[in-house]
C-alpha positions as YAML, in Angstrom:
chain: A
units: angstrom
residues:
- id: 1
  name: UNK
  ca: [0.15, -0.14, 0.00]
- id: 2
  name: UNK
  ca: [1.38, 3.39, -1.06]
- id: 3
  name: UNK
  ca: [2.08, 6.15, 1.81]
- id: 4
  name: UNK
  ca: [-1.09, 8.17, -0.37]
- id: 5
  name: UNK
  ca: [-3.58, 5.04, 0.01]
- id: 6
  name: UNK
  ca: [-2.44, 4.86, 3.83]
- id: 7
  name: UNK
  ca: [-5.28, 6.60, 6.37]
- id: 8
  name: UNK
  ca: [-3.82, 4.96, 9.30]
- id: 9
  name: UNK
  ca: [-0.38, 4.28, 10.47]
- id: 10
  name: UNK
  ca: [0.04, 1.56, 13.51]
- id: 11
  name: UNK
  ca: [3.80, 1.50, 15.20]
- id: 12
  name: UNK
  ca: [3.92, -1.70, 17.21]
- id: 13
  name: UNK
  ca: [6.33, -1.60, 20.30]
- id: 14
  name: UNK
  ca: [7.20, -4.64, 21.77]
- id: 15
  name: UNK
  ca: [8.25, -6.13, 25.03]
- id: 16
  name: UNK
  ca: [11.76, -6.02, 26.44]
- id: 17
  name: UNK
  ca: [14.14, -9.40, 25.15]
- id: 18
  name: UNK
  ca: [11.86, -9.44, 22.06]
- id: 19
  name: UNK
  ca: [11.52, -8.18, 18.55]
- id: 20
  name: UNK
  ca: [9.19, -6.37, 16.19]
- id: 21
  name: UNK
  ca: [8.45, -9.59, 14.31]
- id: 22
  name: UNK
  ca: [6.70, -11.29, 17.15]
- id: 23
  name: UNK
  ca: [3.98, -8.50, 16.81]
- id: 24
  name: UNK
  ca: [3.00, -9.71, 13.48]
- id: 25
  name: UNK
  ca: [0.51, -12.14, 14.08]
- id: 26
  name: UNK
  ca: [-1.29, -9.52, 15.98]
- id: 27
  name: UNK
  ca: [-0.94, -7.09, 13.21]
- id: 28
  name: UNK
  ca: [-2.49, -9.84, 10.83]
- id: 29
  name: UNK
  ca: [-5.75, -10.24, 12.54]
- id: 30
  name: UNK
  ca: [-6.30, -6.38, 12.22]
- id: 31
  name: UNK
  ca: [-5.85, -5.88, 8.57]
- id: 32
  name: UNK
  ca: [-9.82, -6.45, 8.38]
- id: 33
  name: UNK
  ca: [-10.68, -4.45, 11.07]
- id: 34
  name: UNK
  ca: [-8.63, -1.65, 9.85]
- id: 35
  name: UNK
  ca: [-8.48, -1.17, 5.94]
- id: 36
  name: UNK
  ca: [-6.22, 1.27, 5.17]
- id: 37
  name: UNK
  ca: [-3.75, 1.08, 7.81]
- id: 38
  name: UNK
  ca: [-0.02, -0.09, 7.60]
- id: 39
  name: UNK
  ca: [1.66, -1.58, 10.08]
- id: 40
  name: UNK
  ca: [5.04, -0.95, 11.37]
- id: 41
  name: UNK
  ca: [7.11, -3.20, 13.85]
- id: 42
  name: UNK
  ca: [10.60, -1.92, 14.34]
- id: 43
  name: UNK
  ca: [12.92, -3.51, 16.87]
- id: 44
  name: UNK
  ca: [13.91, -1.71, 19.68]
- id: 45
  name: UNK
  ca: [17.11, 0.27, 19.62]
- id: 46
  name: UNK
  ca: [19.25, -1.93, 22.06]
- id: 47
  name: UNK
  ca: [20.31, -5.62, 22.55]
- id: 48
  name: UNK
  ca: [18.57, -7.19, 25.40]
- id: 49
  name: UNK
  ca: [20.34, -6.95, 28.85]
- id: 50
  name: UNK
  ca: [19.51, -10.56, 28.90]
- id: 51
  name: UNK
  ca: [20.74, -12.03, 25.82]
- id: 52
  name: UNK
  ca: [18.56, -12.61, 22.84]
- id: 53
  name: UNK
  ca: [15.82, -9.69, 21.48]
- id: 54
  name: UNK
  ca: [16.10, -6.09, 21.90]
- id: 55
  name: UNK
  ca: [14.88, -3.73, 24.68]
- id: 56
  name: UNK
  ca: [13.85, 0.28, 24.87]
- id: 57
  name: UNK
  ca: [15.55, 0.47, 27.83]
- id: 58
  name: UNK
  ca: [17.83, -2.22, 30.18]
- id: 59
  name: UNK
  ca: [15.98, -3.58, 33.06]
- id: 60
  name: UNK
  ca: [19.22, -5.09, 34.29]
- id: 61
  name: UNK
  ca: [18.94, -3.82, 38.18]
- id: 62
  name: UNK
  ca: [15.81, -2.03, 37.43]
- id: 63
  name: UNK
  ca: [13.91, -0.38, 40.58]
- id: 64
  name: UNK
  ca: [11.02, 1.40, 41.42]
- id: 65
  name: UNK
  ca: [13.52, 4.15, 42.31]
- id: 66
  name: UNK
  ca: [15.30, 4.12, 39.06]
- id: 67
  name: UNK
  ca: [13.13, 2.84, 36.30]
- id: 68
  name: UNK
  ca: [11.75, 6.33, 35.47]
- id: 69
  name: UNK
  ca: [15.27, 7.73, 34.99]
- id: 70
  name: UNK
  ca: [15.78, 4.88, 32.63]
- id: 71
  name: UNK
  ca: [12.83, 5.92, 30.65]
- id: 72
  name: UNK
  ca: [14.12, 9.38, 30.33]
- id: 73
  name: UNK
  ca: [17.17, 8.35, 29.08]
- id: 74
  name: UNK
  ca: [15.40, 5.77, 26.64]
- id: 75
  name: UNK
  ca: [13.36, 8.80, 25.13]
- id: 76
  name: UNK
  ca: [16.28, 10.24, 22.45]
- id: 77
  name: UNK
  ca: [16.46, 6.75, 20.71]
- id: 78
  name: UNK
  ca: [12.81, 6.10, 20.91]
- id: 79
  name: UNK
  ca: [11.71, 9.27, 19.49]
- id: 80
  name: UNK
  ca: [14.20, 8.71, 16.69]
- id: 81
  name: UNK
  ca: [12.75, 5.65, 15.96]
- id: 82
  name: UNK
  ca: [9.41, 6.82, 15.74]
- id: 83
  name: UNK
  ca: [10.31, 9.79, 13.49]
- id: 84
  name: UNK
  ca: [12.16, 7.46, 10.90]
- id: 85
  name: UNK
  ca: [9.04, 5.46, 10.84]
- id: 86
  name: UNK
  ca: [6.58, 8.28, 10.63]
- id: 87
  name: UNK
  ca: [8.55, 10.11, 8.04]
- id: 88
  name: UNK
  ca: [9.04, 6.76, 6.03]
- id: 89
  name: UNK
  ca: [5.67, 6.08, 5.57]
- id: 90
  name: UNK
  ca: [4.41, 9.51, 4.83]
- id: 91
  name: UNK
  ca: [2.86, 10.68, 7.92]
- id: 92
  name: UNK
  ca: [5.22, 13.59, 8.86]
- id: 93
  name: UNK
  ca: [2.38, 16.03, 10.17]
- id: 94
  name: UNK
  ca: [-0.25, 13.50, 10.68]
- id: 95
  name: UNK
  ca: [0.14, 12.55, 14.20]
- id: 96
  name: UNK
  ca: [-3.35, 12.44, 14.70]
- id: 97
  name: UNK
  ca: [-3.51, 9.32, 12.15]
- id: 98
  name: UNK
  ca: [-0.44, 7.42, 13.92]
- id: 99
  name: UNK
  ca: [-1.33, 4.96, 16.52]
- id: 100
  name: UNK
  ca: [1.21, 3.32, 18.97]
- id: 101
  name: UNK
  ca: [0.48, -0.24, 20.41]
- id: 102
  name: UNK
  ca: [3.04, -1.45, 22.91]
- id: 103
  name: UNK
  ca: [3.15, -4.95, 24.87]
- id: 104
  name: UNK
  ca: [4.69, -4.83, 28.59]
- id: 105
  name: UNK
  ca: [7.95, -2.64, 27.84]
- id: 106
  name: UNK
  ca: [6.56, -1.21, 24.44]
- id: 107
  name: UNK
  ca: [3.59, -0.12, 26.48]
- id: 108
  name: UNK
  ca: [5.68, 1.82, 29.29]
- id: 109
  name: UNK
  ca: [7.37, 3.54, 26.14]
- id: 110
  name: UNK
  ca: [4.06, 4.40, 24.49]
- id: 111
  name: UNK
  ca: [2.63, 5.65, 27.74]
- id: 112
  name: UNK
  ca: [5.53, 7.72, 28.49]
- id: 113
  name: UNK
  ca: [5.23, 9.29, 24.72]
- id: 114
  name: UNK
  ca: [2.11, 10.61, 25.09]
- id: 115
  name: UNK
  ca: [2.28, 11.03, 29.45]
- id: 116
  name: UNK
  ca: [5.33, 13.44, 28.67]
- id: 117
  name: UNK
  ca: [3.55, 15.04, 25.82]
- id: 118
  name: UNK
  ca: [6.12, 14.33, 23.36]
- id: 119
  name: UNK
  ca: [3.79, 12.25, 20.67]
- id: 120
  name: UNK
  ca: [0.24, 13.61, 20.68]
- id: 121
  name: UNK
  ca: [-0.53, 10.57, 18.24]
- id: 122
  name: UNK
  ca: [-4.32, 9.62, 17.32]
- id: 123
  name: UNK
  ca: [-4.61, 6.57, 19.88]
- id: 124
  name: UNK
  ca: [-2.58, 4.44, 22.08]
- id: 125
  name: UNK
  ca: [-3.13, 0.68, 23.28]
- id: 126
  name: UNK
  ca: [-1.13, -0.75, 25.73]
- id: 127
  name: UNK
  ca: [-1.09, -4.21, 26.93]
- id: 128
  name: UNK
  ca: [0.31, -5.51, 30.04]
- id: 129
  name: UNK
  ca: [2.22, -2.47, 30.97]
- id: 130
  name: UNK
  ca: [2.83, 0.30, 33.52]
- id: 131
  name: UNK
  ca: [3.15, 4.07, 33.50]
- id: 132
  name: UNK
  ca: [6.57, 4.90, 34.74]
- id: 133
  name: UNK
  ca: [7.31, 8.13, 33.75]
- id: 134
  name: UNK
  ca: [8.92, 10.92, 35.74]
- id: 135
  name: UNK
  ca: [6.96, 13.49, 37.18]
- id: 136
  name: UNK
  ca: [5.54, 15.92, 36.08]
- id: 137
  name: UNK
  ca: [3.60, 14.85, 33.69]
- id: 138
  name: UNK
  ca: [2.41, 17.21, 30.64]
- id: 139
  name: UNK
  ca: [-0.23, 14.81, 29.13]
- id: 140
  name: UNK
  ca: [-1.27, 14.94, 25.60]
- id: 141
  name: UNK
  ca: [-4.65, 14.71, 26.43]
- id: 142
  name: UNK
  ca: [-6.22, 14.86, 22.72]
- id: 143
  name: UNK
  ca: [-4.78, 11.03, 22.91]
- id: 144
  name: UNK
  ca: [-7.69, 8.40, 23.67]
- id: 145
  name: UNK
  ca: [-5.93, 5.11, 25.15]
- id: 146
  name: UNK
  ca: [-6.81, 1.68, 25.71]
- id: 147
  name: UNK
  ca: [-5.22, -0.18, 28.42]
- id: 148
  name: UNK
  ca: [-5.57, -4.38, 28.49]
- id: 149
  name: UNK
  ca: [-3.95, -6.54, 31.24]
- id: 150
  name: UNK
  ca: [-4.55, -10.32, 32.31]
- id: 151
  name: UNK
  ca: [-5.56, -10.27, 35.88]
- id: 152
  name: UNK
  ca: [-2.99, -13.10, 36.78]
- id: 153
  name: UNK
  ca: [-0.18, -11.40, 35.16]
- id: 154
  name: UNK
  ca: [2.68, -12.30, 37.25]
- id: 155
  name: UNK
  ca: [5.35, -10.03, 35.52]
- id: 156
  name: UNK
  ca: [3.53, -6.60, 35.58]
- id: 157
  name: UNK
  ca: [0.23, -6.85, 38.03]
- id: 158
  name: UNK
  ca: [-2.72, -5.54, 36.94]
- id: 159
  name: UNK
  ca: [-3.01, -3.12, 39.44]
- id: 160
  name: UNK
  ca: [-0.63, -1.33, 37.15]
- id: 161
  name: UNK
  ca: [-3.32, -0.69, 34.72]
- id: 162
  name: UNK
  ca: [-5.58, 0.74, 37.44]
- id: 163
  name: UNK
  ca: [-2.87, 3.21, 38.29]
- id: 164
  name: UNK
  ca: [-1.77, 4.60, 35.15]
- id: 165
  name: UNK
  ca: [-5.56, 4.79, 33.99]
- id: 166
  name: UNK
  ca: [-6.06, 6.69, 36.97]
- id: 167
  name: UNK
  ca: [-3.06, 9.06, 36.57]
- id: 168
  name: UNK
  ca: [-4.01, 9.90, 33.08]
- id: 169
  name: UNK
  ca: [-7.64, 10.54, 33.58]
- id: 170
  name: UNK
  ca: [-6.16, 12.95, 36.54]
- id: 171
  name: UNK
  ca: [-4.32, 14.59, 33.45]
- id: 172
  name: UNK
  ca: [-7.35, 14.83, 31.43]
- id: 173
  name: UNK
  ca: [-6.59, 11.96, 28.80]
- id: 174
  name: UNK
  ca: [-9.70, 9.71, 28.05]
- id: 175
  name: UNK
  ca: [-8.80, 6.21, 29.15]
- id: 176
  name: UNK
  ca: [-10.74, 2.91, 28.90]
- id: 177
  name: UNK
  ca: [-9.73, -0.70, 30.75]
- id: 178
  name: UNK
  ca: [-10.07, -4.27, 30.22]
- id: 179
  name: UNK
  ca: [-8.65, -6.58, 32.58]
- id: 180
  name: UNK
  ca: [-8.80, -10.10, 31.29]
- id: 181
  name: UNK
  ca: [-10.24, -12.75, 34.09]
- id: 182
  name: UNK
  ca: [-7.29, -15.35, 34.67]
- id: 183
  name: UNK
  ca: [-4.99, -13.98, 32.06]
- id: 184
  name: UNK
  ca: [-1.02, -13.71, 32.44]
- id: 185
  name: UNK
  ca: [1.52, -11.65, 30.98]
- id: 186
  name: UNK
  ca: [0.20, -12.07, 27.32]
- id: 187
  name: UNK
  ca: [-2.31, -10.73, 24.49]
- id: 188
  name: UNK
  ca: [-5.65, -12.79, 24.54]
- id: 189
  name: UNK
  ca: [-7.76, -13.02, 21.56]
- id: 190
  name: UNK
  ca: [-10.35, -11.28, 23.48]
- id: 191
  name: UNK
  ca: [-7.89, -8.33, 24.48]
- id: 192
  name: UNK
  ca: [-6.63, -8.20, 20.75]
- id: 193
  name: UNK
  ca: [-10.49, -7.92, 19.35]
- id: 194
  name: UNK
  ca: [-11.14, -5.01, 21.96]
- id: 195
  name: UNK
  ca: [-8.14, -3.28, 20.63]
- id: 196
  name: UNK
  ca: [-9.02, -3.31, 17.03]
- id: 197
  name: UNK
  ca: [-12.11, -2.05, 17.92]
- id: 198
  name: UNK
  ca: [-10.86, 0.88, 19.97]
- id: 199
  name: UNK
  ca: [-8.30, 1.55, 17.30]
- id: 200
  name: UNK
  ca: [-11.13, 1.74, 14.63]
- id: 201
  name: UNK
  ca: [-13.26, 3.89, 16.47]
- id: 202
  name: UNK
  ca: [-10.60, 6.06, 17.73]
- id: 203
  name: UNK
  ca: [-9.20, 6.91, 14.30]
- id: 204
  name: UNK
  ca: [-12.03, 7.42, 12.70]
- id: 205
  name: UNK
  ca: [-13.34, 10.56, 14.67]
...
């Protein structure tokens, strides 16, 4: 699909130790629901601290105290990656037609992108993540957000989605949440379907 024919750019942001290709099955299930969308699923800028895959920031020795600093330090490389994808796909000056979809650490970066006000994109979907951005926030209030989490997630507790939603809503951001009963640290078919409906609605307004 040419850049002129595309009406939406969906940028997929993978989790730590993973790669862009790992989210390809998700994009395949969304093509019918999001006609005219193009999908980009880059590798994060750095090799993972734990062997295979890539990472947006290192989780080696990460704590509640230092996580926000690492996110802040990761912004420059994240922004460069996103800017290149947007330019390559012909969406410069069309951020309202761009959506971020993150999983785990990818969700952390997607939420930071709007919580900091740097990327007022058309929509954000975050699976199994948290909001851990440095304070104070300067949120992009025009960006609607959907947060999806499994109730049995042992990696990032579902309570993090509840906390993220409350904080973003206090900033004026429109946030929807879905907690999937019994689901671990993964994306379910129900969660993927809800995300597709959310993106279709958000990006046609």
